[in-house]
C-alpha positions as CSV (number, residue, x, y, z in Angstrom):
1,M,60.7,47.9,169.7
2,Y,61.9,51.3,168.5
3,K,58.8,51.8,166.4
4,Q,56.6,51.2,169.5
5,L,58.1,54.1,171.3
6,S,56.2,57.4,171.5
7,S,57.0,60.0,168.8
8,G,58.5,62.3,171.5
9,V,61.0,59.6,172.6
10,K,61.9,58.8,169.0
11,I,62.5,62.5,168.3
12,S,64.6,62.8,171.4
13,I,66.7,59.8,170.4
14,T,67.2,61.3,166.9
15,R,68.2,64.6,168.4
16,S,70.6,63.0,170.8
17,I,72.3,61.1,167.9
18,S,72.6,64.3,165.8
19,T,73.8,66.4,168.6
20,S,76.4,63.8,169.7
21,F,77.5,63.2,166.1
22,E,78.1,66.8,165.3
23,S,79.8,67.4,168.7
24,Y,82.1,64.4,168.1
25,L,83.0,65.5,164.6
26,A,83.8,69.0,165.9
27,S,86.0,67.4,168.6
28,I,88.1,65.8,165.8
29,G,88.0,68.8,163.5
30,W,85.7,67.1,161.0
31,D,88.8,65.0,160.0
32,E,87.4,61.8,158.5
33,D,90.7,60.1,159.0
34,K,90.3,60.5,162.8
35,F,86.7,59.2,162.8
36,S,86.0,56.1,164.8
37,M,82.5,54.7,165.0
38,D,83.4,53.1,168.4
39,E,84.5,56.5,169.8
40,F,81.3,58.2,168.4
41,V,79.1,55.5,170.0
42,A,80.9,55.8,173.3
43,N,80.4,59.6,173.2
44,W,76.8,59.2,172.3
45,Q,76.2,56.8,175.1
46,K,77.8,59.2,177.6
47,Y,75.7,62.0,176.2
48,F,72.3,60.2,176.4
49,T,72.9,58.7,179.8
50,E,73.8,62.1,181.3
51,N,71.8,64.6,179.2
52,A,69.0,63.0,177.1
53,A,65.4,63.0,178.3
54,W,64.5,59.8,176.5
55,Y,66.8,57.5,178.4
56,D,64.7,57.5,181.5
57,K,61.5,57.1,179.5
58,V,62.5,53.8,177.8
59,P,61.8,50.7,179.9
60,Q,64.8,48.8,181.2
61,D,63.9,45.6,179.4
62,V,63.7,47.5,176.1
63,L,67.1,49.2,176.8
64,L,68.7,45.8,177.3
65,S,67.1,44.1,174.3
66,P,69.4,43.1,171.4
67,E,66.6,43.9,169.0
68,F,66.4,47.5,170.3
69,H,70.2,47.8,169.9
70,E,70.0,46.7,166.3
71,E,67.2,49.2,165.7
72,L,69.2,51.9,167.3
73,A,72.2,51.1,165.2
74,Q,70.0,51.4,162.1
75,R,68.7,54.7,163.3
76,I,72.2,56.0,163.9
77,D,73.1,55.1,160.3
78,E,70.0,56.9,159.0
79,V,70.7,60.0,161.1
80,I,74.4,60.1,160.1
81,A,73.5,59.7,156.4
82,K,70.9,62.5,156.6
83,I,73.4,64.9,158.3
84,L,76.1,64.1,155.8
85,S,73.8,64.5,152.8
86,E,72.2,67.9,153.8
87,K,73.8,70.5,151.6
88,P,75.1,73.8,153.0
89,T,72.8,76.8,152.7
90,K,73.5,79.7,150.4
91,K,73.8,81.9,153.4
92,Q,76.5,79.6,154.9
93,I,78.4,79.4,151.6
94,D,78.3,83.2,151.2
95,S,79.4,83.8,154.8
96,I,82.2,81.2,154.6
97,E,83.5,82.6,151.3
98,K,83.5,86.1,152.6
99,M,85.4,85.1,155.7
100,Q,87.9,82.9,153.8
101,K,88.6,85.7,151.4
102,A,89.3,88.0,154.4
103,L,91.5,85.5,156.1
104,G,93.1,83.9,153.1
105,T,92.0,80.4,154.1
106,N,90.6,77.6,152.0
107,F,88.6,75.3,154.2
108,T,86.4,72.7,152.5
109,Y,83.1,71.5,153.7
110,E,80.6,69.0,152.2
111,C,77.4,69.3,154.3
112,K,75.4,71.8,156.3
113,A,76.7,70.6,159.6
114,E,80.3,70.8,158.5
115,A,79.7,74.2,157.0
116,A,78.4,75.4,160.4
117,Y,81.6,74.1,162.0
118,V,83.8,75.8,159.4
119,E,81.8,79.0,159.8
120,Q,82.4,78.9,163.6
121,Q,86.1,78.3,163.2
122,L,86.4,81.2,160.8
123,K,84.5,83.5,163.1
124,E,86.9,82.6,165.9
125,Q,89.9,83.3,163.7
126,L,88.4,86.7,162.8
127,K,87.9,87.6,166.5
128,K,91.6,86.8,167.2
129,E,92.7,89.1,164.4
130,D,90.6,92.0,165.8
């Protein structure tokens, strides 16, 4: 069922998963001990029903189909795996290292999305010190 959707709808679904996942992780400070798949899925459902363009484009019978839900669960796993495996860029690493040296902090980050979160946190800390 998922494969039969238009490429635009599939891209929108993927984008809604990534946006929600990164937003959820930011809300828990990228603390894996606080991660709950149930909470993430609830946040994602709230996001796509209120904000995502794809939700209104998928027929109701598809949305209610158990097969579609299984395919979405698989897509969620794939998107999360991709996000978590994407390495931080050299620019992110350099920026974070510079700010951490200035602030005397030692945040760790494993992927590009987490590095973006850490970079934002450090920028906010620097603003407070100015």
